[in-house]
N, C-alpha and C positions, 0 to 999 in steps of 0.2 A: 819373495819372501818378507821383505821387510814392509811392503805394503800391509800384507795379512798380519803381519805382528801388531801393525798400528791399529788395524780394525779390530782385531782382538782385544786389544789394550781398551781401546776407546770403550768396548761394550762391555768389558768386565769394570771398567772405571764408572761407567753410567750406572751399572747395577748396584755397583758399591755404594755410589752417592744415594741412589734411590732408596736403599735399605737404610743406609745413615738417617735420611729425611724422615721415613716413617718411623723410625725408631727414637726420634730425638725427643719424645715426650711431650709434643705440641699436640693439642685437640685435632688442628686441621693438619692434614697429611701434605707433603709436597715431594715433588719428583724433578728433576732436571735430565735432558736427553740432549746430547751433542754429539758432533762428529769425533771431537776430542776434548776431554775433561782431565784435568789435574786438579786433586782433590787431597786435603789437608785434614786427617780425621780428628785432630787435637783441635783445631779451631773451627772446624765445621764448613770452611770457604772452599768452593768449587770455582775455577776457573775453565771457562769453557768457549769453545768457537766451531762453527761449521752446523748448519740446521739445529739451530738451540731451539728448544721448546721447554719453559720451565711452567710448572702446573703446581698451583697452591690453592686449595679450595676451588671456587668456582673464576679464579684468575688463569688465563694463559698470555704468556709473553713470550716473545723471539726477538732477534737481533743478531746480527753479525759477529758480537763478542758480548760475553757476558761474565760476571763475577756475582756469585751467590754464595749466599751462608744460610746453610741448612738449619742452624740453630736460631739465628734472630729472622730469618725469612728476609733479610734485606738483599734486595736485587739491583744490580748496575747493570744496565744494557746500552751497547753501543753499535750504530749503523743499522738503518731501516727497521727500526723497531717498531714493534707492533703490539698493543696490550689490549685486550679484552676481558670485560668482567660485565656481568650482568648485560643490561642495554648499553653500556658504552664501551666505545671502542676509540683508542688512541693510538695515532702514529707520529713518530718525531725522530730526530737524530738521536735522541740519547734520553734515557729515563732511568731514574732512581726510585724504587718502591720500597717501602718500610710495611711489609706484609701488606695488610690490605688497608691499613690506615691512612696513609701520605703516601701519593705519589707527586714527583717533579719530573716534568716533561721540558725540555729544551730543545730548539732548533726546528722551524717548521711544523709546528705543533698543530695537529688538525684533531678536536675530539669530536666525536659523533654519537649522539645519544638517540634511540630509535624509541619512539614511544607507541605501544600499542593502541589500537583503537578503543576509544570509550565514549562514554556520553558527552564530554567536551568536545573530542576530537574524533568524529566518527570516521573518518578516514585516517587517524593515527597522526603522528606528527615526526620529523627529523630535525634536531637541533644541533648546530654545528657552531664549535666554537674553535676561531682560527687566532693562533698569537705565536711569538717567538718565545714565551715561556707562561706555563700554567702549572698551577698547583691544585692538586685535586685530592679531596678527602671524601672517601666513598662513604664511610660509617658516619658522615655528620651530614645527613641530609642531600648527600651527593652534593658537596659544597665546592665549587669551581671559583678559584683566584687568577686573576689575570693582572697581575701588578703594573705591567708596562703598557697596558691597551692592548686591543684588539677587535675582532667582531665576534657577536653572538647573532644566529641568524636561526629562526624558527622557519619550517615551510610554511606554517599555519597561522602563524602571527605577524613575521616581519622581520627586519634587522635593527640590533641595537648595537651602537658604537660608543667609545669612551678612552679617556687617557688610561682611568684605572677602572677595572671591573671587577664584578664577582656576584655568585648566583648560587643559591639552594634549590637545586633541579627538583627535588621532591615537593617543594613548598611553589614552585614556579615565580620565585622571588629573584628578583635581578635589580643590582645598583650598579649605576654609572657615574665617575665622580671626573669632572673635569671634560667640557666639550661633549658633554652626554648628548646623543642626538637617536631618538626613535622613529622608525618609518614602518608602518603596516598599511601596505596596500590591501588588505581585506578589509580593513576598517576606513581606509582612505585618510589615514591620519599621519601627520608627520608632528614631531613634538621635539624639545630640547630644552636645555639648560645648563648651570655649571653642575647640577646633580638630578638624576631621575631615579626613583625607584618604582620598580614595575611590580605589580602584583595580579599574576595571572589567573590564580585561584579565586580572586573577588571579582569575577565576571568582567576582568579587563578592568585595572585602576592604575593610575600611574600619578605620582606626587613629583611634581617639578619644582625646583626652588633654584634662585639666582639667576637673573635675566631669562626666567621662564617663558617659553612661548607654545602654542600648539596651534595646528592648522587642519582644517577639515572642510572641504568643499568650499575653497576661499574665504571662508570664515576664519579669522585670525583672533587669538585671544592671547594677552600679555599680562605679566605681573611679575613680580619678586617670586611669589610662591602660587602654585597652582595644583589644584587636584582635579585631574581628568578623570571621568567616569565612562566607560564605553557600554553603551547599553546594548541589550540584545541583538536590537536590528543593526548594530554598528554605527549609531549615531553617537556624537560627541557630547557631553556635558561636563562643562568645566565650572568650576566653583573657585572663583580666586580670593585667597586667605589674607585679607587686609586687616590692620588693627583696628579694635571696636574704638569708636569715635564717642567720648565722652560728651554728657549734656553740658551745654555752654552754661545755661544759668546756674547750674547746680557748682560748676566750676567756679564761677565769680565769686558765690557766695562763701564757699569755703575761702577764696582768695582774700576776700574782704575781711573774714574773721581773722585770719593768720595776720593780716597789716595791722590791725587795731588793737590786738592783744597784746597787752605790756608782757616785756622779758620776764619779769619777775612774778607775774601772774601765776599761781599755782593751782588755780580753780580748772576743773575740767569741764564742768557743767554749766556754770554761770556765764550768761551772755555778756559780752563786752559791750559798753555803752562808748559812743564817741566822746570827746571832751566837752565840757560846757563851759560858758564864758563865768568867771567868779561872781557876776552880779546876776547871775539866773534867779529869778524870785519865782521859778516853778514851783509848785507845791510838792511834786514827786521827786525831786531831786534828793539823790541819797547821799552825796559826797559833801563833808563838813571838812573845812580848811583851818588849820591851827591857828591860834592868835600870836600876833608879832610881839614877841618879848620885849621889843624897843617902845611899843606904843603904850599908851595911858590904859588904866585898868577899864576904863569905861568904854574903851575903843574897840569894839568887836567887829567881827566880820559876819556877812549873812553865812546862814547855813542853808 
């Protein structure tokens, strides 16, 4: 009899939560189902356990325990958590979701994106992100942040690791900072540096900076900054970005003018001549010395 009452109470509570969620006045309806639920109608908070299923728009989430606010759509799930939204599937030990805008996953996090076949990937692609902590922003170009390091792997492209990582999946733009390392078996490429920016939509382009290096077919390129272009045939084209060397002759001309120019000379366009001896009798001399006040009136200096 007691078991029957618990089951009936759970069903009634689940129906109540579902009704309250749909009547919350939000554009996106939500629903929570579980074996046992405690619901506070004033706060809109529901605590659930056993066979949990939370639905919000195209998001589905489950776990061993959950606390869900039907008003704010904020959910906290603990234990064997699975979240599915669009083409992304996340499994972890615990997860906090703020509606569909921000998800925080902790503990043995594995996020898998399944890419449908298209012109770039005729056979589709599977992208896997593994870490102890991942922040995911679905509405911001599917922005993934891995602040404590992890592994990003693409079945079609290869593996990317770094101390800190983030990526915008819709743009296929990935950034790795600190011991960044890119390995692409299909392109026979291995590259790394203090930071690596990878752009998949640009037919494969990686910008490596800080102790940068790239290897393909036993050919090695090194520099402080490298831009690596991956051609359609998979070949490597690297452009080292070095500082532009100035013209030596022009540099010395500027240096000589600055050295000869008097400190109090205010002219900007008049060329500065080198000092000439006072007894110079050349006809083109422009400088006139002032007479010595202590000399006789007939004693003059040359001009």
